Every structure is written in C-alpha cells, then in structure tokens.
Biopython code that builds the backbone (N, CA, C, O; Angstrom):
import numpy as np
from Bio.PDB.StructureBuilder import StructureBuilder

atoms = [
    (1, "UNK", "N", (-9.968, 34.682, 14.081)),
    (1, "UNK", "CA", (-9.336, 33.462, 13.563)),
    (1, "UNK", "C", (-8.022, 33.129, 14.383)),
    (1, "UNK", "O", (-7.228, 34.006, 14.722)),
    (2, "UNK", "N", (-7.874, 31.893, 14.648)),
    (2, "UNK", "CA", (-6.812, 31.392, 15.476)),
    (2, "UNK", "C", (-5.580, 30.914, 14.373)),
    (2, "UNK", "O", (-5.790, 30.119, 13.457)),
    (3, "UNK", "N", (-4.490, 31.445, 14.599)),
    (3, "UNK", "CA", (-3.383, 31.068, 13.805)),
    (3, "UNK", "C", (-2.918, 29.729, 14.043)),
    (3, "UNK", "O", (-3.268, 29.155, 15.075)),
    (4, "UNK", "N", (-2.186, 29.178, 13.223)),
    (4, "UNK", "CA", (-1.622, 27.667, 13.533)),
    (4, "UNK", "C", (-0.678, 27.915, 14.726)),
    (4, "UNK", "O", (-0.082, 28.958, 14.994)),
    (5, "UNK", "N", (-0.664, 26.686, 15.419)),
    (5, "UNK", "CA", (-0.048, 26.639, 16.834)),
    (5, "UNK", "C", (1.006, 25.692, 16.736)),
    (5, "UNK", "O", (0.706, 24.581, 16.298)),
    (6, "UNK", "N", (2.162, 25.912, 17.054)),
    (6, "UNK", "CA", (3.320, 24.933, 17.031)),
    (6, "UNK", "C", (3.048, 23.888, 18.213)),
    (6, "UNK", "O", (3.629, 22.804, 18.167)),
    (7, "UNK", "N", (2.224, 24.167, 19.219)),
    (7, "UNK", "CA", (2.016, 23.170, 20.154)),
    (7, "UNK", "C", (0.917, 22.026, 19.939)),
    (7, "UNK", "O", (0.614, 21.189, 20.790)),
    (8, "UNK", "N", (0.382, 22.134, 18.673)),
    (8, "UNK", "CA", (-0.453, 21.036, 18.271)),
    (8, "UNK", "C", (0.198, 19.972, 17.408)),
    (8, "UNK", "O", (0.653, 20.220, 16.291)),
    (9, "UNK", "N", (0.219, 18.903, 17.917)),
    (9, "UNK", "CA", (0.804, 17.824, 17.143)),
    (9, "UNK", "C", (0.076, 17.593, 15.812)),
    (9, "UNK", "O", (-1.147, 17.702, 15.714)),
    (10, "UNK", "N", (0.884, 17.269, 14.792)),
    (10, "UNK", "CA", (0.119, 17.136, 13.414)),
    (10, "UNK", "C", (-0.857, 15.985, 13.372)),
    (10, "UNK", "O", (-1.772, 15.984, 12.548)),
    (11, "UNK", "N", (-0.666, 14.882, 14.347)),
    (11, "UNK", "CA", (-1.394, 13.758, 14.326)),
    (11, "UNK", "C", (-2.525, 13.828, 15.412)),
    (11, "UNK", "O", (-3.333, 12.911, 15.554)),
    (12, "UNK", "N", (-2.534, 14.957, 16.157)),
    (12, "UNK", "CA", (-3.563, 15.051, 17.179)),
    (12, "UNK", "C", (-5.042, 15.183, 16.672)),
    (12, "UNK", "O", (-5.311, 16.042, 15.832)),
    (13, "UNK", "N", (-5.968, 14.371, 17.154)),
    (13, "UNK", "CA", (-7.197, 14.522, 16.573)),
    (13, "UNK", "C", (-7.935, 15.845, 16.943)),
    (13, "UNK", "O", (-8.033, 16.123, 18.138)),
    (14, "UNK", "N", (-8.457, 16.676, 16.010)),
    (14, "UNK", "CA", (-9.264, 17.818, 16.149)),
    (14, "UNK", "C", (-10.589, 17.824, 15.643)),
    (14, "UNK", "O", (-10.824, 17.320, 14.545)),
    (15, "UNK", "N", (-11.552, 18.388, 16.391)),
    (15, "UNK", "CA", (-12.954, 18.500, 15.707)),
    (15, "UNK", "C", (-12.827, 19.291, 14.528)),
    (15, "UNK", "O", (-11.930, 20.126, 14.408)),
    (16, "UNK", "N", (-13.790, 19.038, 13.545)),
    (16, "UNK", "CA", (-13.555, 19.687, 12.204)),
    (16, "UNK", "C", (-13.483, 21.136, 12.362)),
    (16, "UNK", "O", (-12.632, 21.744, 11.712)),
    (17, "UNK", "N", (-14.334, 21.813, 13.205)),
    (17, "UNK", "CA", (-14.217, 23.186, 13.283)),
    (17, "UNK", "C", (-12.841, 23.778, 13.698)),
    (17, "UNK", "O", (-12.325, 24.768, 13.180)),
    (18, "UNK", "N", (-12.312, 23.019, 14.724)),
    (18, "UNK", "CA", (-10.968, 23.436, 15.131)),
    (18, "UNK", "C", (-9.897, 23.100, 14.075)),
    (18, "UNK", "O", (-8.919, 23.832, 13.930)),
    (19, "UNK", "N", (-10.086, 21.994, 13.344)),
    (19, "UNK", "CA", (-9.116, 21.696, 12.269)),
    (19, "UNK", "C", (-9.077, 22.824, 11.245)),
    (19, "UNK", "O", (-8.010, 23.157, 10.729)),
    (20, "UNK", "N", (-10.198, 23.397, 10.956)),
    (20, "UNK", "CA", (-10.425, 24.458, 9.951)),
    (20, "UNK", "C", (-9.462, 25.629, 10.586)),
    (20, "UNK", "O", (-8.516, 26.117, 9.968)),
    (21, "UNK", "N", (-9.799, 25.953, 11.736)),
    (21, "UNK", "CA", (-9.056, 27.176, 12.342)),
    (21, "UNK", "C", (-7.539, 26.937, 12.309)),
    (21, "UNK", "O", (-6.840, 27.929, 12.102)),
    (22, "UNK", "N", (-6.964, 25.795, 12.479)),
    (22, "UNK", "CA", (-5.557, 25.583, 12.399)),
    (22, "UNK", "C", (-5.013, 25.206, 11.076)),
    (22, "UNK", "O", (-3.860, 25.499, 10.761)),
    (23, "UNK", "N", (-5.858, 24.532, 10.255)),
    (23, "UNK", "CA", (-5.388, 23.956, 8.930)),
    (23, "UNK", "C", (-5.810, 25.065, 7.802)),
    (23, "UNK", "O", (-5.197, 25.066, 6.734)),
    (24, "UNK", "N", (-6.709, 25.875, 8.007)),
    (24, "UNK", "CA", (-6.982, 26.947, 7.084)),
    (24, "UNK", "C", (-7.132, 28.198, 7.892)),
    (24, "UNK", "O", (-8.249, 28.673, 8.097)),
    (25, "UNK", "N", (-5.992, 28.766, 8.374)),
    (25, "UNK", "CA", (-6.059, 29.898, 9.354)),
    (25, "UNK", "C", (-6.694, 31.310, 8.622)),
    (25, "UNK", "O", (-7.155, 32.224, 9.306)),
    (26, "UNK", "N", (-6.655, 31.342, 7.339)),
    (26, "UNK", "CA", (-7.142, 32.462, 6.496)),
    (26, "UNK", "C", (-8.476, 32.238, 5.901)),
    (26, "UNK", "O", (-8.944, 33.005, 5.060)),
    (27, "UNK", "N", (-9.038, 31.274, 6.301)),
    (27, "UNK", "CA", (-10.418, 30.833, 5.837)),
    (27, "UNK", "C", (-10.403, 30.132, 4.422)),
    (27, "UNK", "O", (-9.397, 29.718, 3.847)),
    (28, "UNK", "N", (-11.602, 30.080, 4.004)),
    (28, "UNK", "CA", (-11.755, 29.420, 2.566)),
    (28, "UNK", "C", (-12.230, 28.000, 2.696)),
    (28, "UNK", "O", (-12.535, 27.351, 1.695)),
    (29, "UNK", "N", (-12.299, 27.497, 3.933)),
    (29, "UNK", "CA", (-12.924, 26.114, 4.035)),
    (29, "UNK", "C", (-13.954, 25.984, 5.154)),
    (29, "UNK", "O", (-13.842, 26.713, 6.140)),
    (30, "UNK", "N", (-14.815, 25.221, 5.076)),
    (30, "UNK", "CA", (-15.901, 25.027, 6.079)),
    (30, "UNK", "C", (-15.956, 23.715, 6.534)),
    (30, "UNK", "O", (-15.277, 22.842, 5.993)),
    (31, "UNK", "N", (-16.822, 23.445, 7.637)),
    (31, "UNK", "CA", (-16.915, 22.148, 8.086)),
    (31, "UNK", "C", (-17.537, 21.211, 7.136)),
    (31, "UNK", "O", (-17.107, 20.065, 7.011)),
    (32, "UNK", "N", (-18.656, 21.720, 6.383)),
    (32, "UNK", "CA", (-19.349, 21.007, 5.349)),
    (32, "UNK", "C", (-18.386, 20.680, 4.275)),
    (32, "UNK", "O", (-18.503, 19.625, 3.651)),
    (33, "UNK", "N", (-17.416, 21.548, 4.019)),
    (33, "UNK", "CA", (-16.342, 21.340, 2.940)),
    (33, "UNK", "C", (-15.542, 20.193, 3.363)),
    (33, "UNK", "O", (-15.227, 19.356, 2.517)),
    (34, "UNK", "N", (-15.197, 20.071, 4.520)),
    (34, "UNK", "CA", (-14.212, 18.997, 4.996)),
    (34, "UNK", "C", (-15.066, 17.668, 4.838)),
    (34, "UNK", "O", (-14.593, 16.641, 4.352)),
    (35, "UNK", "N", (-16.338, 17.785, 5.285)),
    (35, "UNK", "CA", (-17.109, 16.542, 5.161)),
    (35, "UNK", "C", (-17.350, 15.994, 3.738)),
    (35, "UNK", "O", (-17.421, 14.792, 3.481)),
    (36, "UNK", "N", (-17.464, 16.967, 2.859)),
    (36, "UNK", "CA", (-17.495, 16.590, 1.465)),
    (36, "UNK", "C", (-16.138, 15.993, 0.920)),
    (36, "UNK", "O", (-16.148, 15.047, 0.133)),
    (37, "UNK", "N", (-15.146, 16.488, 1.298)),
    (37, "UNK", "CA", (-13.909, 15.908, 0.999)),
    (37, "UNK", "C", (-13.691, 14.346, 1.542)),
    (37, "UNK", "O", (-13.204, 13.420, 0.893)),
    (38, "UNK", "N", (-14.162, 14.311, 2.844)),
    (38, "UNK", "CA", (-14.225, 13.045, 3.363)),
    (38, "UNK", "C", (-15.035, 12.120, 2.647)),
    (38, "UNK", "O", (-14.593, 10.995, 2.418)),
    (39, "UNK", "N", (-16.233, 12.479, 2.243)),
    (39, "UNK", "CA", (-17.160, 11.570, 1.445)),
    (39, "UNK", "C", (-16.598, 11.175, 0.157)),
    (39, "UNK", "O", (-16.876, 10.105, -0.385)),
    (40, "UNK", "N", (-15.802, 12.051, -0.329)),
    (40, "UNK", "CA", (-15.063, 11.792, -1.741)),
    (40, "UNK", "C", (-13.886, 11.012, -1.538)),
    (40, "UNK", "O", (-13.178, 10.750, -2.511)),
    (41, "UNK", "N", (-13.576, 10.593, -0.349)),
    (41, "UNK", "CA", (-12.284, 9.887, -0.129)),
    (41, "UNK", "C", (-11.084, 10.616, 0.010)),
    (41, "UNK", "O", (-10.037, 9.986, 0.159)),
    (42, "UNK", "N", (-11.075, 11.997, -0.019)),
    (42, "UNK", "CA", (-9.844, 12.793, -0.028)),
    (42, "UNK", "C", (-9.325, 13.124, 1.380)),
    (42, "UNK", "O", (-8.160, 13.454, 1.601)),
    (43, "UNK", "N", (-10.186, 13.022, 2.221)),
    (43, "UNK", "CA", (-9.839, 13.430, 3.718)),
    (43, "UNK", "C", (-10.123, 12.185, 4.647)),
    (43, "UNK", "O", (-11.176, 11.551, 4.592)),
    (44, "UNK", "N", (-9.134, 11.911, 5.462)),
    (44, "UNK", "CA", (-9.392, 10.871, 6.559)),
    (44, "UNK", "C", (-10.024, 11.540, 7.795)),
    (44, "UNK", "O", (-9.474, 12.431, 8.443)),
    (45, "UNK", "N", (-11.212, 11.028, 8.048)),
    (45, "UNK", "CA", (-11.777, 11.621, 9.295)),
    (45, "UNK", "C", (-12.119, 10.340, 10.244)),
    (45, "UNK", "O", (-12.292, 9.197, 9.820)),
    (46, "UNK", "N", (-12.182, 10.731, 11.568)),
    (46, "UNK", "CA", (-12.740, 9.693, 12.520)),
    (46, "UNK", "C", (-13.950, 10.105, 13.081)),
    (46, "UNK", "O", (-14.198, 11.293, 13.292)),
    (47, "UNK", "N", (-14.763, 9.138, 13.349)),
    (47, "UNK", "CA", (-16.050, 9.273, 13.969)),
    (47, "UNK", "C", (-15.982, 8.609, 15.405)),
    (47, "UNK", "O", (-15.935, 7.391, 15.579)),
    (48, "UNK", "N", (-15.982, 9.566, 16.420)),
    (48, "UNK", "CA", (-15.771, 9.104, 17.705)),
    (48, "UNK", "C", (-16.993, 9.688, 18.618)),
    (48, "UNK", "O", (-17.128, 10.907, 18.725)),
    (49, "UNK", "N", (-17.820, 8.840, 19.228)),
    (49, "UNK", "CA", (-18.982, 9.305, 20.002)),
    (49, "UNK", "C", (-19.741, 10.296, 19.207)),
    (49, "UNK", "O", (-20.076, 11.401, 19.631)),
    (50, "UNK", "N", (-20.015, 9.787, 17.914)),
    (50, "UNK", "CA", (-20.856, 10.570, 16.965)),
    (50, "UNK", "C", (-20.323, 12.218, 16.658)),
    (50, "UNK", "O", (-21.026, 13.179, 16.345)),
    (51, "UNK", "N", (-19.017, 12.173, 16.840)),
    (51, "UNK", "CA", (-18.298, 13.548, 16.579)),
    (51, "UNK", "C", (-17.213, 13.223, 15.546)),
    (51, "UNK", "O", (-16.547, 12.191, 15.610)),
    (52, "UNK", "N", (-17.063, 14.170, 14.571)),
    (52, "UNK", "CA", (-15.958, 14.034, 13.553)),
    (52, "UNK", "C", (-14.742, 14.594, 13.876)),
    (52, "UNK", "O", (-14.710, 15.742, 14.318)),
    (53, "UNK", "N", (-13.681, 13.916, 13.711)),
    (53, "UNK", "CA", (-12.304, 14.507, 13.978)),
    (53, "UNK", "C", (-11.459, 14.271, 12.720)),
    (53, "UNK", "O", (-11.685, 13.402, 11.877)),
    (54, "UNK", "N", (-10.410, 15.198, 12.704)),
    (54, "UNK", "CA", (-9.369, 14.823, 11.553)),
    (54, "UNK", "C", (-8.101, 15.472, 12.240)),
    (54, "UNK", "O", (-8.167, 16.099, 13.297)),
    (55, "UNK", "N", (-6.980, 15.262, 11.548)),
    (55, "UNK", "CA", (-5.786, 15.769, 12.010)),
    (55, "UNK", "C", (-5.180, 16.733, 10.984)),
    (55, "UNK", "O", (-5.630, 16.748, 9.838)),
    (56, "UNK", "N", (-4.134, 17.572, 11.369)),
    (56, "UNK", "CA", (-3.541, 18.455, 10.575)),
    (56, "UNK", "C", (-2.780, 17.618, 9.469)),
    (56, "UNK", "O", (-2.751, 18.023, 8.307)),
    (57, "UNK", "N", (-2.185, 16.483, 9.842)),
    (57, "UNK", "CA", (-1.517, 15.672, 8.886)),
    (57, "UNK", "C", (-2.519, 15.211, 7.793)),
    (57, "UNK", "O", (-2.124, 15.218, 6.627)),
    (58, "UNK", "N", (-3.737, 14.827, 8.067)),
    (58, "UNK", "CA", (-4.743, 14.416, 7.109)),
    (58, "UNK", "C", (-5.028, 15.489, 6.212)),
    (58, "UNK", "O", (-5.132, 15.290, 5.002)),
    (59, "UNK", "N", (-5.178, 16.767, 6.803)),
    (59, "UNK", "CA", (-5.552, 17.900, 5.895)),
    (59, "UNK", "C", (-4.390, 18.178, 4.944)),
    (59, "UNK", "O", (-4.612, 18.423, 3.759)),
    (60, "UNK", "N", (-3.095, 18.141, 5.468)),
    (60, "UNK", "CA", (-1.948, 18.337, 4.577)),
    (60, "UNK", "C", (-1.966, 17.290, 3.501)),
    (60, "UNK", "O", (-1.604, 17.624, 2.373)),
    (61, "UNK", "N", (-2.354, 16.050, 3.737)),
    (61, "UNK", "CA", (-2.297, 14.875, 2.757)),
    (61, "UNK", "C", (-3.398, 15.271, 1.694)),
    (61, "UNK", "O", (-3.130, 15.178, 0.496)),
    (62, "UNK", "N", (-4.531, 15.675, 2.089)),
    (62, "UNK", "CA", (-5.635, 16.001, 1.306)),
    (62, "UNK", "C", (-5.205, 17.157, 0.308)),
    (62, "UNK", "O", (-5.562, 17.146, -0.870)),
    (63, "UNK", "N", (-4.410, 18.161, 0.862)),
    (63, "UNK", "CA", (-4.076, 19.224, 0.142)),
    (63, "UNK", "C", (-3.140, 18.886, -0.969)),
    (63, "UNK", "O", (-3.188, 19.464, -2.054)),
    (64, "UNK", "N", (-2.254, 17.905, -0.672)),
    (64, "UNK", "CA", (-1.202, 17.485, -1.581)),
    (64, "UNK", "C", (-1.814, 16.782, -2.801)),
    (64, "UNK", "O", (-1.487, 17.000, -3.968)),
    (65, "UNK", "N", (-2.823, 15.838, -2.349)),
    (65, "UNK", "CA", (-3.525, 15.100, -3.523)),
    (65, "UNK", "C", (-4.516, 16.059, -4.267)),
    (65, "UNK", "O", (-4.949, 15.765, -5.382)),
    (66, "UNK", "N", (-4.811, 17.043, -3.716)),
    (66, "UNK", "CA", (-5.801, 17.989, -4.390)),
    (66, "UNK", "C", (-5.245, 19.022, -5.312)),
    (66, "UNK", "O", (-5.990, 19.675, -6.043)),
    (67, "UNK", "N", (-4.024, 19.175, -5.295)),
    (67, "UNK", "CA", (-3.257, 20.202, -5.978)),
    (67, "UNK", "C", (-3.518, 20.058, -7.537)),
    (67, "UNK", "O", (-3.516, 18.954, -8.082)),
    (68, "UNK", "N", (-3.728, 21.164, -8.175)),
    (68, "UNK", "CA", (-4.078, 21.190, -9.611)),
    (68, "UNK", "C", (-2.734, 21.550, -10.315)),
    (68, "UNK", "O", (-2.076, 22.551, -10.033)),
    (69, "UNK", "N", (-2.417, 20.685, -11.203)),
    (69, "UNK", "CA", (-1.209, 20.913, -11.990)),
    (69, "UNK", "C", (-1.456, 22.134, -12.890)),
    (69, "UNK", "O", (-2.577, 22.362, -13.347)),
    (70, "UNK", "N", (-0.397, 22.910, -13.136)),
    (70, "UNK", "CA", (-0.470, 24.085, -13.964)),
    (70, "UNK", "C", (-0.360, 23.625, -15.281)),
    (70, "UNK", "O", (0.416, 22.704, -15.534)),
    (71, "UNK", "N", (-1.130, 24.221, -16.269)),
    (71, "UNK", "CA", (-1.203, 23.891, -17.608)),
    (71, "UNK", "C", (-0.447, 25.081, -18.511)),
    (71, "UNK", "O", (0.033, 26.118, -18.053)),
    (72, "UNK", "N", (-0.463, 24.724, -19.712)),
    (72, "UNK", "CA", (0.124, 25.834, -20.498)),
    (72, "UNK", "C", (-0.593, 27.106, -20.441)),
    (72, "UNK", "O", (-1.776, 27.165, -20.106)),
    (73, "UNK", "N", (0.151, 28.187, -20.785)),
    (73, "UNK", "CA", (-0.472, 29.498, -20.602)),
    (73, "UNK", "C", (-1.773, 29.530, -21.424)),
    (73, "UNK", "O", (-1.814, 29.002, -22.536)),
    (74, "UNK", "N", (-2.876, 30.171, -20.859)),
    (74, "UNK", "CA", (-4.133, 30.289, -21.506)),
    (74, "UNK", "C", (-4.021, 31.355, -22.607)),
    (74, "UNK", "O", (-4.772, 31.238, -23.575)),
    (75, "UNK", "N", (-3.192, 32.343, -22.558)),
    (75, "UNK", "CA", (-3.189, 33.433, -23.414)),
    (75, "UNK", "C", (-1.659, 33.648, -23.673)),
    (75, "UNK", "O", (-0.809, 33.184, -22.913)),
    (76, "UNK", "N", (-1.366, 34.356, -24.754)),
    (76, "UNK", "CA", (0.063, 34.624, -25.121)),
    (76, "UNK", "C", (0.418, 34.497, -26.421)),
    (76, "UNK", "O", (-0.494, 34.462, -27.247)),
    (77, "UNK", "N", (1.613, 34.416, -26.810)),
    (77, "UNK", "CA", (2.069, 34.480, -28.236)),
    (77, "UNK", "C", (1.889, 33.185, -28.890)),
    (77, "UNK", "O", (1.817, 33.194, -30.118)),
    (78, "UNK", "N", (1.800, 32.020, -28.237)),
    (78, "UNK", "CA", (1.682, 30.779, -28.862)),
    (78, "UNK", "C", (0.225, 30.523, -29.528)),
    (78, "UNK", "O", (-0.788, 31.079, -29.102)),
    (79, "UNK", "N", (0.232, 29.650, -30.586)),
    (79, "UNK", "CA", (-0.986, 29.279, -31.225)),
    (79, "UNK", "C", (-1.830, 28.401, -30.386)),
    (79, "UNK", "O", (-1.279, 27.496, -29.759)),
    (80, "UNK", "N", (-3.081, 28.568, -30.308)),
    (80, "UNK", "CA", (-3.950, 27.621, -29.528)),
    (80, "UNK", "C", (-3.906, 26.307, -30.207)),
    (80, "UNK", "O", (-4.054, 26.225, -31.426)),
    (81, "UNK", "N", (-3.704, 25.266, -29.445)),
    (81, "UNK", "CA", (-3.606, 23.857, -29.977)),
    (81, "UNK", "C", (-4.794, 23.178, -29.451)),
    (81, "UNK", "O", (-4.977, 22.946, -28.256)),
    (82, "UNK", "N", (-5.664, 22.844, -30.494)),
    (82, "UNK", "CA", (-6.870, 21.835, -29.985)),
    (82, "UNK", "C", (-6.759, 20.668, -30.741)),
    (82, "UNK", "O", (-6.348, 20.688, -31.901)),
    (83, "UNK", "N", (-7.122, 19.586, -30.121)),
    (83, "UNK", "CA", (-7.190, 18.252, -30.730)),
    (83, "UNK", "C", (-8.570, 18.009, -31.241)),
    (83, "UNK", "O", (-9.585, 18.134, -30.555)),
    (84, "UNK", "N", (-8.537, 17.665, -32.452)),
    (84, "UNK", "CA", (-9.872, 17.309, -33.141)),
    (84, "UNK", "C", (-10.032, 15.867, -32.899)),
    (84, "UNK", "O", (-9.122, 15.061, -33.096)),
    (85, "UNK", "N", (-11.192, 15.559, -32.473)),
    (85, "UNK", "CA", (-11.514, 14.027, -32.180)),
    (85, "UNK", "C", (-12.889, 13.766, -32.743)),
    (85, "UNK", "O", (-13.861, 14.503, -32.577)),
    (86, "UNK", "N", (-12.866, 12.564, -33.473)),
    (86, "UNK", "CA", (-14.309, 12.049, -33.876)),
    (86, "UNK", "C", (-15.222, 11.677, -32.793)),
    (86, "UNK", "O", (-14.740, 11.257, -31.741)),
    (87, "UNK", "N", (-16.319, 11.772, -32.919)),
    (87, "UNK", "CA", (-17.216, 11.409, -31.916)),
    (87, "UNK", "C", (-17.388, 9.843, -31.927)),
    (87, "UNK", "O", (-17.453, 9.192, -32.969)),
    (88, "UNK", "N", (-17.456, 9.295, -30.633)),
    (88, "UNK", "CA", (-17.601, 7.907, -30.529)),
    (88, "UNK", "C", (-19.022, 7.406, -30.763)),
    (88, "UNK", "O", (-19.255, 6.197, -30.740)),
    (89, "UNK", "N", (-19.877, 8.215, -30.963)),
    (89, "UNK", "CA", (-21.336, 7.797, -31.195)),
    (89, "UNK", "C", (-21.605, 7.749, -32.601)),
    (89, "UNK", "O", (-22.747, 7.517, -32.997)),
    (90, "UNK", "N", (-20.619, 7.955, -33.417)),
    (90, "UNK", "CA", (-20.872, 7.964, -34.882)),
    (90, "UNK", "C", (-21.512, 9.188, -35.438)),
    (90, "UNK", "O", (-22.014, 9.156, -36.562)),
    (91, "UNK", "N", (-21.519, 10.250, -34.718)),
    (91, "UNK", "CA", (-21.999, 11.487, -35.220)),
    (91, "UNK", "C", (-20.868, 12.175, -36.227)),
    (91, "UNK", "O", (-19.655, 12.080, -36.040)),
    (92, "UNK", "N", (-21.411, 12.792, -37.185)),
    (92, "UNK", "CA", (-20.460, 13.488, -38.187)),
    (92, "UNK", "C", (-20.001, 14.801, -37.579)),
    (92, "UNK", "O", (-20.713, 15.499, -36.857)),
    (93, "UNK", "N", (-18.713, 15.090, -37.942)),
    (93, "UNK", "CA", (-18.170, 16.311, -37.503)),
    (93, "UNK", "C", (-17.081, 16.113, -36.558)),
    (93, "UNK", "O", (-16.832, 14.993, -36.112)),
    (94, "UNK", "N", (-16.423, 17.147, -36.234)),
    (94, "UNK", "CA", (-15.313, 17.108, -35.179)),
    (94, "UNK", "C", (-15.776, 17.878, -33.845)),
    (94, "UNK", "O", (-16.517, 18.860, -33.827)),
    (95, "UNK", "N", (-15.209, 17.259, -32.760)),
    (95, "UNK", "CA", (-15.469, 17.987, -31.551)),
    (95, "UNK", "C", (-14.079, 18.595, -31.330)),
    (95, "UNK", "O", (-13.056, 17.948, -31.553)),
    (96, "UNK", "N", (-14.072, 19.978, -30.841)),
    (96, "UNK", "CA", (-12.838, 20.660, -30.680)),
    (96, "UNK", "C", (-12.745, 20.985, -29.214)),
    (96, "UNK", "O", (-13.760, 21.191, -28.549)),
    (97, "UNK", "N", (-11.492, 21.034, -28.690)),
    (97, "UNK", "CA", (-11.307, 21.512, -27.303)),
    (97, "UNK", "C", (-11.695, 22.980, -27.129)),
    (97, "UNK", "O", (-11.656, 23.740, -28.096)),
    (98, "UNK", "N", (-12.059, 23.384, -25.944)),
    (98, "UNK", "CA", (-12.467, 24.724, -25.729)),
    (98, "UNK", "C", (-11.249, 25.527, -25.780)),
    (98, "UNK", "O", (-10.174, 25.196, -25.281)),
    (99, "UNK", "N", (-11.528, 26.762, -26.510)),
    (99, "UNK", "CA", (-10.438, 27.687, -26.619)),
    (99, "UNK", "C", (-9.768, 27.599, -28.020)),
    (99, "UNK", "O", (-8.995, 28.481, -28.395)),
    (100, "UNK", "N", (-10.086, 26.493, -28.805)),
    (100, "UNK", "CA", (-9.504, 26.289, -30.000)),
    (100, "UNK", "C", (-10.447, 26.858, -31.129)),
    (100, "UNK", "O", (-10.119, 26.773, -32.313)),
    (101, "UNK", "N", (-11.531, 27.391, -30.760)),
    (101, "UNK", "CA", (-12.397, 27.872, -31.761)),
    (101, "UNK", "C", (-13.105, 29.217, -31.171)),
    (101, "UNK", "O", (-13.508, 29.370, -30.018)),
    (102, "UNK", "N", (-13.154, 30.097, -32.175)),
    (102, "UNK", "CA", (-13.715, 31.504, -31.646)),
    (102, "UNK", "C", (-15.304, 31.275, -31.508)),
    (102, "UNK", "O", (-15.907, 30.378, -32.096)),
    (103, "UNK", "N", (-15.822, 32.106, -30.747)),
    (103, "UNK", "CA", (-17.257, 32.228, -30.632)),
    (103, "UNK", "C", (-18.054, 32.444, -32.014)),
    (103, "UNK", "O", (-19.151, 31.955, -32.286)),
    (104, "UNK", "N", (-17.326, 33.218, -32.769)),
    (104, "UNK", "CA", (-18.003, 33.496, -34.130)),
    (104, "UNK", "C", (-17.982, 32.203, -34.887)),
    (104, "UNK", "O", (-18.985, 31.858, -35.512)),
    (105, "UNK", "N", (-16.928, 31.487, -34.869)),
    (105, "UNK", "CA", (-16.709, 30.324, -35.741)),
    (105, "UNK", "C", (-17.653, 29.176, -35.102)),
    (105, "UNK", "O", (-18.110, 28.296, -35.832)),
    (106, "UNK", "N", (-17.910, 29.211, -33.825)),
    (106, "UNK", "CA", (-18.913, 28.265, -33.378)),
    (106, "UNK", "C", (-20.176, 28.449, -33.664)),
    (106, "UNK", "O", (-20.903, 27.482, -33.890)),
    (107, "UNK", "N", (-20.659, 29.800, -33.703)),
    (107, "UNK", "CA", (-21.994, 30.205, -34.245)),
    (107, "UNK", "C", (-22.208, 29.867, -35.678)),
    (107, "UNK", "O", (-23.274, 29.426, -36.108)),
    (108, "UNK", "N", (-21.178, 30.085, -36.377)),
    (108, "UNK", "CA", (-21.445, 29.821, -37.913)),
    (108, "UNK", "C", (-21.377, 28.295, -38.079)),
    (108, "UNK", "O", (-21.982, 27.804, -39.033)),
    (109, "UNK", "N", (-20.786, 27.604, -37.349)),
    (109, "UNK", "CA", (-20.809, 26.025, -37.386)),
    (109, "UNK", "C", (-22.143, 25.608, -37.092)),
    (109, "UNK", "O", (-22.657, 24.738, -37.795)),
    (110, "UNK", "N", (-22.872, 26.207, -35.979)),
    (110, "UNK", "CA", (-24.122, 25.779, -35.609)),
    (110, "UNK", "C", (-25.134, 26.262, -36.647)),
    (110, "UNK", "O", (-26.121, 25.544, -36.813)),
    (111, "UNK", "N", (-25.032, 27.294, -37.314)),
    (111, "UNK", "CA", (-25.909, 27.886, -38.475)),
    (111, "UNK", "C", (-25.731, 26.765, -39.488)),
    (111, "UNK", "O", (-26.696, 26.118, -39.892)),
    (112, "UNK", "N", (-24.528, 26.553, -39.878)),
    (112, "UNK", "CA", (-24.282, 25.535, -40.996)),
    (112, "UNK", "C", (-24.908, 24.143, -40.725)),
    (112, "UNK", "O", (-25.430, 23.496, -41.632)),
    (113, "UNK", "N", (-24.845, 23.751, -39.583)),
    (113, "UNK", "CA", (-25.304, 22.390, -39.167)),
    (113, "UNK", "C", (-26.909, 22.480, -39.322)),
    (113, "UNK", "O", (-27.505, 21.581, -39.917)),
    (114, "UNK", "N", (-27.558, 23.527, -38.803)),
    (114, "UNK", "CA", (-28.943, 23.590, -38.966)),
    (114, "UNK", "C", (-29.406, 23.619, -40.492)),
    (114, "UNK", "O", (-30.342, 22.918, -40.876)),
    (115, "UNK", "N", (-28.724, 24.438, -41.309)),
    (115, "UNK", "CA", (-29.056, 24.435, -42.691)),
    (115, "UNK", "C", (-28.988, 23.024, -43.409)),
    (115, "UNK", "O", (-29.719, 22.699, -44.345)),
    (116, "UNK", "N", (-27.990, 22.220, -42.829)),
    (116, "UNK", "CA", (-27.883, 20.885, -43.490)),
    (116, "UNK", "C", (-28.802, 19.875, -42.950)),
    (116, "UNK", "O", (-28.939, 18.820, -43.569)),
    (117, "UNK", "N", (-29.391, 20.069, -41.951)),
    (117, "UNK", "CA", (-30.444, 19.145, -41.388)),
    (117, "UNK", "C", (-31.841, 19.457, -41.676)),
    (117, "UNK", "O", (-32.737, 18.734, -41.240)),
]
sb = StructureBuilder()
sb.init_structure("model")
sb.init_model(0)
sb.init_chain("A")
sb.init_seg("    ")
for serial, (resi, resn, name, xyz) in enumerate(atoms, 1):
    if name == "N":
        sb.init_residue(resn, " ", resi, " ")
    sb.init_atom(name, np.array(xyz, "f"), 0.0, 1.0, " ", f" {name:<3s}", serial, name[0])
structure = sb.get_structure()
C-alpha cells in the first residue's frame, strides 16, 4: 500500500485505483465501491477518454456526507425507549421499534395473533 503523499494536490485528478491508494491507505474501499458511490451521487467522478478519475477532495467530501451520526447507547442502564406506531394500512396492533421488545415477547405475540386469526 502507498501512504498518502503530501505532493499530491487535493484537486489533482487520480484514476480510481490510485485514489483508493491515497484516499484509503489502509484499505477498506475498492474501485467498484467508488463507482457505486458515484452512481448513488455521493462521489464526483470525471470520465475522460473512457477512464474514471476523482480527487482526494471529492473523496473527503463523500466521507463527510457519509458519516453516520452516533445514536444513544444500545445497552446500558437506561430503559429501552420504543415508539409505538399504528400501521398506516389499517392493520390492527402496534409496530414497535427493534430492541424495544424481547424475542420471547415477539414469539408470544406471533402465537397470540395466530390464535386470533
């Protein structure tokens, strides 16, 4: 792997394979991954002479917009808070968010539903 190089200008066009070497020096991204991000509109790429190029600035922008916000702790001392929402299709019952119901309670609810139908 090639480490990031201070001699590469952030706006210099790089072939996708080279952009991965400099933008993701420890791996984790592929050329097809960059193409998928471009198809999704997350990464700006240029097509010149039937070759795809991007810049380190474009990769940094993609990374900024792709960051996942941290949510509340998944486990710990607090009670799990699940929102109960009525189904929009007019079905009876409540839909609960994941984590607000135990697997045993889910199974019991399924059995109860089958008994009543």
